[in-house]
C-alpha positions in Angstrom: 0.3 7.4 12.3 2.4 8.5 9.3 3.0 12.3 9.2 4.9 14.4 6.7 5.6 18.0 7.6 6.9 20.3 4.8 8.6 17.4 3.1 10.6 17.7 0.0 12.3 15.0 -2.2 14.1 14.9 -5.5 16.7 13.0 -7.5 20.0 14.7 -8.2 19.4 18.4 -8.8 15.8 17.9 -9.8 13.1 18.5 -7.1 10.2 16.1 -7.5 8.0 17.7 -4.9 8.4 20.1 -1.9 6.5 21.6 1.0 4.3 18.5 1.3 2.4 18.1 4.5 0.1 15.2 5.0 -1.0 12.8 7.7 -2.5 9.3 7.6 -4.9 9.0 10.5 -6.3 5.8 12.0 -9.1 4.4 9.8 -8.7 7.0 7.1 -8.9 6.3 3.3 -7.0 8.3 0.8 -6.4 8.2 -2.9 -3.3 9.7 -4.4 -3.5 10.6 -8.1 -1.5 12.7 -10.5 0.3 12.6 -13.9 2.9 10.0 -14.6 6.2 11.1 -13.1 4.6 13.3 -10.5 6.1 11.3 -7.7 3.3 9.0 -6.5 5.5 6.0 -6.0 8.2 8.1 -4.4 5.6 9.5 -2.0 4.6 6.0 -0.9 8.2 5.0 -0.4 8.6 7.9 1.9 5.5 6.8 3.8 7.1 3.5 4.7 10.6 4.7 5.3 12.3 3.3 2.2 13.3 6.8 1.3 14.2 9.7 3.5 13.1 13.3 2.7 15.7 15.8 1.5 13.9 18.5 3.6 11.1 18.6 6.2 10.1 16.1 8.9 8.7 12.6 8.5 7.4 10.6 11.5 6.2 7.0 11.6 3.8 6.2 14.5 5.1 9.2 16.4 8.8 8.5 15.9 11.0 10.7 13.6 12.3 8.6 10.8 15.9 9.7 11.5 15.7 8.4 15.1 14.9 4.8 14.1 17.7 2.3 13.9 17.6 -0.6 11.6 15.8 -3.0 13.9 13.3 -0.3 15.0 12.6 0.6 11.4 12.0 -3.0 10.5 9.6 -3.4 13.4 7.8 -0.2 12.4 7.5 -1.3 8.8 5.7 -4.5 10.0 2.9 -2.1 11.0 2.5 -1.1 7.4 1.2 -3.4 4.6 2.5 -2.6 1.1 1.0 -3.7 -2.2 3.7 -3.1 -4.8 2.8 -2.6 -8.5 5.1 -5.3 -9.7 3.8 -8.2 -7.6 7.2 -9.9 -7.0 7.2 -13.4 -5.6 9.7 -16.2 -5.0 8.8 -18.4 -8.0 10.1 -21.6 -6.5 7.8 -21.4 -3.5 4.1 -22.2 -3.6 1.7 -19.3 -3.1 0.9 -20.3 0.5 4.6 -19.9 1.5 4.9 -16.7 -0.5 2.0 -15.1 1.4 3.5 -16.2 4.8 7.0 -14.7 4.0 6.6 -11.5 6.1 5.9 -13.6 9.2 8.7 -16.0 8.4 11.1 -13.0 8.1 9.9 -11.7 11.4 10.3 -15.1 13.0 6.6 -15.2 13.9 4.4 -18.2 13.6 0.9 -18.2 12.0 -1.7 -20.9 12.8 -2.4 -22.9 9.7 -6.1 -22.2 10.1 -5.4 -18.4 10.1 -3.4 -18.8 6.9 -6.3 -20.9 5.4 -8.8 -18.2 6.3 -6.6 -15.4 4.8 -6.3 -17.3 1.5 -10.1 -18.0 1.5 -10.7 -14.3 2.1 -8.9 -13.3 -1.1 -10.4 -16.2 -3.0 -7.2 -18.2 -3.4 -7.8 -21.4 -1.4 -7.6 -23.5 -4.6 -4.3 -21.9 -5.6 -2.5 -22.4 -2.2 0.0 -24.9 -3.6 0.4 -23.2 -7.0 3.7 -21.7 -8.1 3.5 -17.9 -8.8 4.3 -18.2 -12.6 1.1 -20.2 -13.0 -1.1 -17.5 -11.5 -3.2 -15.0 -13.4 -2.7 -11.3 -13.0 -5.8 -11.0 -10.7 -4.6 -13.9 -8.6 -1.2 -12.4 -8.2 -2.7 -9.1 -7.1 -4.9 -10.8 -4.6 -1.9 -12.8 -3.3 0.0 -9.6 -2.9 -2.8 -8.1 -0.9 -2.9 -11.2 1.3 0.8 -11.0 1.9 0.6 -7.3 2.7 -2.1 -7.8 5.4 -0.8 -11.1 7.0 0.9 -9.0 9.8 -2.4 -7.3 10.6 -1.0 -3.8 9.6 -2.5 -0.6 10.8 -1.8 1.1 7.5 -2.1 -0.3 3.9 -0.2 1.4 1.1 -1.0 0.3 -2.4 0.8 1.4 -5.6 -1.5 1.1 -8.7 -3.0 -2.1 -7.3 -5.4 -2.5 -10.2 -3.2 -1.2 -13.0 -3.0 -4.5 -14.9 -6.5 -5.8 -14.1 -9.8 -5.8 -15.9 -12.7 -3.9 -14.4 -14.4 -6.8 -12.7 -11.2 -7.9 -11.0 -10.4 -4.3 -10.1 -13.8 -4.1 -8.3 -13.1 -7.4 -6.5 -9.8 -6.1 -5.2 -11.3 -2.8 -4.3 -14.0 -4.6 -2.3 -11.3 -6.4 -0.3 -9.5 -3.2 0.4 -12.6 -1.3 1.5 -13.5 -4.2 3.8 -10.1 -3.8 5.4 -10.8 -0.1 5.9 -14.1 -0.8 7.5 -12.3 -3.0 10.0 -10.1 -0.1 11.0 -7.1 -0.3 8.6 -6.0 3.1 7.2 -5.6 3.0 3.4 -3.6 5.0 0.9 -3.9 4.0 -2.8 -1.8 5.6 -5.5 -3.7 5.4 -8.8 -4.3 7.1 -12.1 -7.7 5.3 -12.5 -10.4 7.9 -11.9 -13.1 5.4 -12.4 -11.7 3.3 -9.6 -11.7 6.4 -7.3 -15.4 7.1 -8.2 -16.4 3.5 -7.5 -14.6 3.6 -4.1 -16.2 6.9 -3.1 -19.6 5.2 -3.5 -18.5 2.7 -0.9 -16.3 4.5 1.7 -15.6 8.0 2.8 -12.4 8.7 0.8 -10.3 11.8 0.4 -8.6 12.3 -2.9 -5.3 14.1 -3.2 -3.4 15.0 -6.4 0.3 15.5 -7.0 0.7 18.4 -9.3 3.3 21.2 -9.7 5.6 19.7 -7.0 2.8 20.1 -4.5 0.1 17.9 -2.9 -3.4 19.3 -3.3 -6.9 18.3 -2.6 -8.6 17.1 -5.8 -11.6 19.0 -7.1 -15.2 18.0 -7.0 -15.1 16.7 -10.6 -13.9 13.4 -9.2 
């Protein structure tokens, strides 16, 4: 689905990581951890084609990234759901419209009943008409998840999705993500929260990877 072969990336003269090979397979569940500044967010951006590698090969759903024109890349990205760390919304639009934005941008219609079901799934039916500034941190994160999956993506990439949440809300969000995975969506979560990883490994078969020393390594059994 998403494959990196001996990929390198850096900023200016500084190499962030190199010789990274990795593949997201259908239905897989991965965690990506590592120290701050190791390149976790950059790695996710490579995985959805926002960045291009400085060396190596990157393929999205069997197509080399460099071969994809603007329209083809946009269509490919619609197969990937992204949960950003900063939870950006259009503050003048109600939550319901913010969640539907990916389909609006793709000029696709969604039945009102399906949108209602999605908001109910993330527990936000009562907030459907609320403006984003009135939402709590947990509500914003669940809204971000709903927006990420409204296009029924084959892969979900999440960047520190529980970084600003308390433990109970983190577990609620994790439960939604593991449910998606059981329905066949591949998942890659970048996080520094080892407790979250341990909780997830009790629910799903998850592989844990660590960015360290400019390389991607399998994490040890201590997790």
